[in-house]
N, C-alpha and C positions, 0 to 999 in steps of 0.2 A: 882781691876777692869779691866777687860779685854776689850781691844777694838779692834773689828775687822773691818778692813778696806777693801772695795772690790773696785779694779779697773776695771772700765767699759770702754772699748774702745770707741773711737769716732764713730765707724762704728755701734755699738751695739745701743750707745746712740742715733743715728739718727733712728734705726729702733724701739727703744721704744717710740720715739716722734712721728714716724710715726703712729704707732697703737693707741698711745693715742688720736692722732687727728682724726683718722678713727671712733673710739669709740664716740668721743664727738661729729662728725657730726651726727652719726646714732640717738643719744639721743636727740639732738637738733632738727633734722627733726621730731622725732616722736612727740615732745610736740608741735612743729609748725606746723603739718600738718592740712590739710582741715578737717573741721568739717564733711563734707557730706562722708570723705572716713572712711569705717569699719574698726572695730577693734574688736577682740574678747571679750575684756574687757567691751565693751560698751553694752554687752547684759546681765550683771550681775544685773543691777537695773531696766531695763525696756526692751522692745522689740525694734529691730531696725526698724527704718522708713527712709523711702526715698522717693523721688520724680523723675518723668522722665519728661523731656522737649523735645519735638519733635525737635524744632529748635537747641538744644544745643548738643554738641557731647555725646555720650554715655560714661559713665563712668563705671569701673569695670574690670575683668581681660582681656577682649578683647577691652577694649576703644581705646588702642593705637594700635590694630592690624591692618595691612594693607588691603585694600580691593583688591589688586591685586591677580589674581589666581582664583577669583569666577567666575563661568561660568555663566555669564549673558544669553548668547547665546550658542545653542548646535545645532547640524547639524540638529536634528529632529526639533528643533523649527524653523530653518531656512526653512526646506522644508514643513512644515505646513503653514508657511506664503506664500510659493511660491505656494501652492496648492489652495489657494483661488484667484490666477490671472492668472495662467498657468494651461493647461489641459493637461494631459497625460505625456510623456517625463520623465517617473519616474527614469530611469537611470541616465539620463543627470542632473535632478535636485538633486540626490543625491551627484553625483560627484561636481557638482559646489557648494552645501553647505558645502561639506566637505571641498573643497580648500578654500572657504571664511571663515569658520570657523578656519582653521588652521593659515590663515593668521590674523585671529583675536586673536588668542592666541600667535602668535608671536609678535603682537604689544602690548599685555599685558604683557610679559616677558619682551620685551624691556623696557616698561615702570617702570616696577618693579625693574630692574636692574639699571636703571638710578637713581631712589630714593633710591636705596640702597647705591650707589656710592655717591651720593650726602649728604647722612646721614653719611656715613664712612669720607667723607672729612670734614664735618663740626666737628665732633668728634675729628679727628686728630687735626684740628686747635685749637679747645677748649683745648685739653692736652697740645698742643705745647705753649699756650699763658699761661695756669697755671703753665708750668715749668718753662718758661721764668720769671714769675712774683715771684717763690719761689726760684729758682735755677740758673737764670741766662739763656744766651741763650742756645738753644738746640745744641749739637755737630753734627757736619756734619757727615752723614751716606753714602755720595756719595763715597767713596773710593772704588776701583776696588778690588773686591773680598769680599765686605763688605756682600753682599747678595748672597745667593745660586742661581745659574741659574736655571732656570726652568719656563715653560709654565703653569700657574696655571689659565688661562682664561677658563670661564665654554664653555659648549658645546653650539655652534651657529646654529640654526635651519635655514636652507635656504629655500627660497620661491620656490613654485612649481607653474609655470605659466601654463595656461589652454588655450586649444584651443576646440571651439565649431564648430562642422560641423554639415551641414543639410541644405535643400533646403530653399528657399526664403517662409517666412510666418510662420514658426514652432514655433517661440517664442525665437530665441537666442537673439536677442536684448531686448525683453521683460524681460526675467529672470534676465538679469544684471541690467536691470532699476528697476525692483521691489526690489532686493536686496538692491539697493541705498536707498531705503526708510527706511529700518531696520537698516542698519549699522551707526555707529557712525564714520565711517572715510569718507573722500573725495572721490568723484567718478566723472570720466568723461568718455565721449564716444567720441570717433574720428573716424572719417571715413579715411581709408586708401588710396581712390582713388585719392583725389589731392596730396597725397605725392609725392615728388620729391627730387632727391639727392641735397645736398647742392650747392648752386651757380646757380640753374635753375630756370625757371618759374615754381610756385607752393609754395606748403605749405612744409617746412622743417620737419622731423620727431620728432623733439624736441618742435612742437607745442603741442603735446598731454601732455607734462609734464607742459607747460604753462597753458594749460585748467585746468589741475588738480590743479595747484597753484591757478588759479583763483576760482575754485570750493570750495577752503578752505580759501578764502578772503585773500591771500598772507600772509598765516600762513605757515612758511616753514616746522615747524617741524610738523604739522598737515598733510600737503601735502607730506611729505616724509613716511608717513604710509598710504598712500591712495591705491585706486583701479584704474587702467586705463584699458578701454575696447576698443580695437581696431577692429571695424567692417570693413567688407569686405576686410580681409587680402588677400583674394586669388586674388584680383586684382592687386597686386604686385609680383605676380609670374614672374619669370624670361619668358622674351619674346625674340624669335629668330629673333633677327634683323640683315638684311643683311649688314647694314653698320652704323657707330656711336655707340654709348654708350647707354645702357639700362639704363636711368636715373630714370624711374619710376618704375622698376622692381627689379631687383639685387641691383641697387644703393640704393634704400629704405630699402632693407633687411639688406645690410651691415651697414647702418645707425642706424639702430634698435639693432644691435647688443649688443653694449656696453651700452646702453639705456635699454635693457633688462636684461643684465647681471648685471649691476650696475656700475654707475660712477656719477661724479659731473659735473652737467650742470649750466651754466651761463644764467639765463633766463632774458633777458631784457624785462621790462613791461613798457610800455607808454601809455598816455592817448589817448583813441580812439577819431576818428574825430566825433564831435557831442556829445561826452559824456557829456560834461558840460552843453549841452541845452536839452538832452532827458533823462538823467538818473535822477533818483529820491533816495533821501536817503535811504539806505539799499537796493539797488537794485542789488547787487553783487550776482553773482551765488554762491549759498550756503550759502548765508546770511539769508536764512529762516529758518523755524524750522526744528528741528532735525528727527532723524528717529523715527520708531514705538519702543516703549519700552525704549527709552531714551531720553534724553534731550538736547543731542549734537545739534552740529550745521553743521552735515555732508551735503555738498551741491553735487547737480549733475550738471555737464557742457556739454553741447551736443555739436555735431561736428559743428554746425554752430552758436552759439550763441556768442554773444559780452564777452570779457573776462574782459571787466570793466578796473577800474583804481586802483591801489594800495591806501587803505587808509592812508591818512595823507601825501601822495606825493605832494600834491598840483599841480597835473600837470607834473611833472618833470619825466625823465626818472629814473628807479631804477633798479639796477641789484641784483638779487637774486640766490643765490647758492644752488641748490637743488640737494641731493642725491637720486640717484634711486634703492638703493640697498635693501631697504625693500618696494618698490611699487610693488604690485600684478599686473601682466599683463594678461589679458583675451582676447584671440583672437578668431574672429568669421569669418565664411565665409560660402558662399554656395558651393563652389569646385565643379561647373559644369564639368562633365568629369571625376571626381576623381573614380566614382564607375565603370566605364569600366576599369580604371587601375587596380584596386583592384580585378575584376573579371578574368581579363587576368593573373593575378598572382596565384588565388586560384583554378579557374576550369579547367578542363581537357582541352587539346586541342582536336580538330576535325579533326586532320589528321588521315588516316589510316581506314581500314574497321571496321564498327561496333561502332565506336565513336560517340558520341552525337554531333549535330550541335548547337552550340548556335549562334543565330543571335545578330547583334550588338546593335539593337533597344531593345532587351530585357536582356541587360547585368545586369541592376539591379535586375531582378527577377529571380534568381537562384533558386537552390534547397535548402531546408530546412536544408537538413543534410549538404550540403556544409558550410552553415553557423556556423552551430555547431560544425564541425569539425575544421574550422580554427579560433573559435572565440578566441580571445586573453585574455577573463577573464571569470570569472565563474558566472553564473546567477542562481539565486534559482529559478525563476519562469519560467518554460520550456514554458508557453503559452505567454510569452512576445514577440511581433513580431520584428524579427530582420532585418537588410538591410544590404548592402553590405558595408555601411560607418562603421559599426561597427566593420569591419575587417581591418581598416586602420592601416599601419604600418609606421614607420618613412621613410623607402624605397619609399613608395607610394607616399608621400608627397615630396620627392625628385625628383620623377620623374613628378610629377605634375608642379615644379618649384620653389619650396621652397628650399634654400640653405641649406647644412647639418647642418652649424653653427647655423641657426635659429631655425631649428627642433630638435637639440638636447638642445636648452633653453626651449623647451615646452614639460616638460614631461608627462603632463596628456592632454588625447584625448577624447573626447566624442562625441558621433553622436546622433543627434535628427532625429527622423522618421517623415516621410510625413505624414499629417493629412488626414484621410478617412473621410466618409460623415458622420458616426457617431461623430466622433471627431469634426468637425466642427459645428454640432448639440451642442454639450456640450459648444463649444466655444462661440456660440450664447447665451446660458442660464445660465451656471453654474457660470463663475467667478464673482468676486464681481464687476468688472467694465465690465461686459458683454456688448456686442453690443447692443443687443436687450433692455437692461437696459438704454442704453444711448438714444435710440430712444423714448423708454416709456418716459423717463424723459424730452425730447426735446419738445414733443407733450404735456407733462404736464405743460409745462411753459406757454401754451395757452388754458389751461383748456380743453384739449381733451385727452380722454383715447385710448390708442394704444393697439390692442390684434393681437396675431398670433397664428393659430392653429398649431397643431402637422404637418399636412401634409404640411402645408407652410414652416414651419422649415426645414423639408426634402427636400422639393423643392428649398429651397435658399441655402441649404448646398451643393445641387447636381449642381446647377449652378455656385457656387463658386469652387467647385471642378473641374469642365469643364475649368475654366479659369487656372488653373496650376498656381495661384499666392498664394496659401494657404490661411491662415486666412485673409489676406487683400481683398482677393476678396470677402468677405462677406460684407463689406461696400459698394463697388461697386454694388452689387447685391440690396442692401437694398435701395440705393440712388434711383436705377431706379425703383424700385416698389412703392416707396413711395414719389416721386417727386410731383405727382400732387395732393397727400394728404396734403403735407406740402405747397403746394401754396393754396389749397382751405380752409383749416380749419380754420386758424388764423382769427379772427374778425368775423366767421360765427356761425349759430345756430348749427353747428354740433357738438355733443358732444362725441361720439364714431366711433371709424374707426377699421374696422376689415380686416385682411389679412387671406384670405382663401388659399386653395391649387392651384385653379383656377387662382387667383390673382396672386401669385407668379410665375405660368406657363405664365404670362402677356396675358392671354386670356380674363380677365375682369379687370374693375378698381376696387380699394378697395372700399369697402362696407360702406357706411356712415349711421349714426344713428342720428338723432336730439335729443335734450333734451326730457326727458320723455319716451324714448324708451328703458330704461335699461333692461326690462323684455325681449323684443324681442332680445336685443343684446346677453344676455347670453343665451337665448334659440338657437338662432342660433350657438353660440360656442358649445353648448351641442351636437347639432345634428351633426355638422363637427366633433366632437371628437367621437361621437359614431359612425359615417360612417368610421372614419379611422381606429378605433380600429376594426370594423367588417372585414374590407378589410384586414388587417394585419393578423387577424386571419386565413382568407381564404389563403392568402399566405403561412403563415407557415404551414397549415394543408396540402397544396399542393391539394386542392379540384379543385378550380376554376383557380388556377394558377396567375400569374400577368396579372392584369386588364389593358386593354389600356387607353390611355389618353382620348379618347372619352367617354368611358363609366364612368372615373372618373369624368369627366366634367358634364355629364348628372345626375349623382347621387348626385354631389355637387349641381346641379341647383334645384333638388328637394327638398333636405334637406333645401337650403335657402327658396324656396316658402312655406314650410310646416312650417318653422321658423318664417316667417313673417306673417302668415294667420291669421287674426283676424277680427271682426267686422269692427272695426276703419280703414281709408283709410290707404293705405300702403305707407311707405315712399319712394317707389321704383317705377322706371316706368317698366311697364311688359317688353318692348322691349329691352331695354339698361340697365336696372339694375342701373341707377345713380339716386342719391338721389334728390328728387324735392326739391322745394324752401321751406324757412322755413314757409312761410305765409299758404301754401297748407296743412300742417299738424295741 
């Protein structure tokens, strides 16, 4: 009998034992697997059955897949949301939505990388623990030259700060506030007017970061991914002082450089005076509900709101280290006088024979061909109105008073155009939170229905346009017209209030209708609208031309008399047009 002996080395024996342990692990995990997991052999005897529970995590191939990278928001989605509140300004809304969307994607990517790094560290710790249990301590790999030198870090997407230019009352701050409702990141708005250089009377530039931290409910991780809107940035332009130091101009800009670029700030948060007496539980800015489309707790902190007390601080002073590398900054300002600087650069001079003369008061109304020739971007819609602010270059901002270092940190610039009469009419009626709807709701609280005719809306928009304050002038005009109505109607028998064109011209008081006069109310509205449409048809056809204010007043009075003519006594006095007492009807 022949005996064959095979000598196996110790290294091969270890490899065999390792393979045997791996195969045994696979067989054991297969037999001890969950009954709900699917195996092809389960379908031999009967059909596969399963259940779905909404509150439990999803099982299956994608059960452990990460949710990072899924586009919950898109630039088009943000713009559709802005269209519900902001009228016009198509180019500015697109640029702002793209900037905010890119910032949102940067946050998602940073969260994904943090999650992957945390999972990798946990896996390494688990492997080291298993190796230490089976084979002893892990050998040190920190010797010089043990690792190949090289940078394997992924691509880092930098932020692109944004500057909004435009006159007062065109929607710069409104767009920023509206986006705060849909985002799931903290948001704060700060006014640059009270900012001064550190060590002087006023607010330091770091206050904007402190307000953002308060909007995040003092969660540093969420505050480091927020958005800060710095309004009235043109007020910190460099001023030419004859003596001393410009502490509220160039000094503030230099203080903003590192904050905008990215640095670590030590924010000291302490209890406000009277915060323990007046504050209520959950009254922190940003402690409210989340934005639209998400259940987050992104808050908004205004420029003058209290910044609350850190939760769990017990009224003591706490110091927070906040990094501003991933905070998006949106600057906004009117920049009065900047259009003249732009037109001095792009338009031809008036020196010499045959050269056109451009007056200084019409610097913002140059030829359309000049705008299209020097336009720094491509536009698909040639009919979109352009302004001189669309031609702004970094050199123009430097001439205005911004230092080059701050201008270089704001790569995206967009201009908002001034609102004309038709745009102001749309602001009155179209947005979800339109001004006319606000006054209708205010009268509805007292059980009174308020209506404004088309002619009255145009007249209100014209009066607001003459004020020169943009959409903010609409509220001033509405308050002047409805002041008496808001005083007379509560607690009276008046049920309907009508504002016609002559009422908007402040020639007559608002028209009041008591209860039971709904048919006359709607008949007068129909007569006013019919007269308005007929007059617009005549003006567009060019037959009768533009009617004077006296003829408009007389036609409106005749429509009013015809609308309320009936066998029953009229609720208006023939001489003054005011409503009679409730008992006379």
